C-alpha positions in Angstrom: -1.8 -14.8 20.1 -2.4 -18.4 19.1 0.7 -19.3 17.3 3.9 -21.2 16.9 5.1 -21.1 20.6 8.6 -20.9 21.9 11.8 -22.0 20.2 10.6 -21.3 16.7 12.9 -19.8 14.1 11.8 -16.3 13.0 12.9 -14.5 9.8 12.2 -10.9 9.1 12.1 -9.7 5.5 14.0 -6.4 5.8 12.6 -3.6 3.8 9.0 -2.9 2.8 6.6 -5.6 1.6 3.5 -5.0 -0.4 0.7 -5.7 2.2 -1.7 -6.8 -0.6 0.2 -10.1 -0.8 -1.5 -13.1 0.6 -0.3 -16.5 1.6 0.9 -17.5 -1.9 2.8 -14.2 -2.5 4.4 -14.2 1.0 5.5 -17.8 0.8 7.1 -17.0 -2.6 9.0 -14.2 -0.9 10.1 -16.5 1.9 11.4 -18.9 -0.7 12.9 -16.5 -3.3 14.1 -13.6 -1.2 14.7 -15.1 2.2 16.0 -18.4 0.8 14.0 -20.4 3.3 11.5 -23.2 2.8 8.1 -21.8 3.6 6.8 -25.1 5.0 9.8 -25.5 7.4 7.8 -24.4 10.5 9.6 -21.1 10.8 7.7 -17.8 11.1 8.3 -15.2 8.4 7.6 -11.6 9.3 6.8 -8.8 6.7 6.3 -5.1 7.3 4.4 -2.6 5.2 5.8 0.6 3.7 4.4 2.9 6.4 5.6 0.6 9.1 2.3 0.3 10.9 1.3 -3.1 9.3 2.8 -6.5 10.0 2.1 -9.9 8.5 3.4 -13.2 9.9 3.3 -16.3 7.8 3.6 -19.7 9.6 3.2 -23.3 8.5 1.7 -25.3 11.3 2.0 -28.8 9.7 -1.4 -28.8 8.2 -1.6 -25.5 6.4 -0.5 -21.9 6.4 -1.5 -19.4 9.1 -1.4 -15.7 8.3 -1.5 -13.2 11.1 -2.1 -9.6 10.3 -1.8 -6.6 12.7 -2.3 -2.9 12.1 -1.1 -0.5 14.8 -3.3 2.4 15.6 -0.3 4.5 16.7 3.4 4.1 16.1 5.4 1.8 13.9 6.8 -1.7 14.2 10.5 -1.6 14.9 12.5 -2.9 11.9 16.2 -3.5 11.3 18.1 -1.5 8.8 20.2 -4.1 7.1 21.3 -4.7 3.5 21.3 -8.5 4.0 17.5 -8.7 3.3 16.8 -11.0 6.2 17.3 -10.9 10.0 16.8 -13.6 12.5 14.8 -13.2 15.8 14.2 -15.3 18.8 10.6 -16.2 19.7 10.9 -13.8 22.7 11.8 -11.0 20.3 8.9 -12.0 18.0 6.5 -11.6 21.0 7.9 -8.1 21.6 7.7 -7.2 17.9 4.0 -8.3 17.8 3.3 -6.0 20.7 5.1 -3.1 19.0 7.9 -3.1 21.5 11.4 -2.3 20.2 13.0 -5.8 20.4 16.4 -4.3 19.5 16.8 -2.3 22.7 14.5 -3.8 25.5 14.7 -1.9 28.8 15.3 -4.6 31.4 15.7 -2.1 34.2 18.7 -1.5 36.4 20.3 -4.2 38.4 20.0 -4.1 42.2 22.2 -1.4 43.8 23.1 -3.5 46.7 23.2 -7.3 47.1 23.1 -9.0 50.5 
């Protein structure tokens, strides 16, 4: 994915978002609901009601970029929080974009024996 790179702040809009919204509607949600400046350089993630659609909104310094992905199978993992917003790292965003559950990554077992 061509995008913001590492070290970027990522905000998830918890709950379902109307996927008919475009850049103007999503930037209004970022400002009013998430209480963040849409042009701050952060990535804002929104998931549809069925959980199979994801939109990312990002200001690259010249204009807004809108990324949209629809999963053929499965759902995007999403937090159950009443706060309305969750923060992710750029690594967790990469896992989310691929449909991997970023909340419980399986890093494998440590070595049984060292040395």
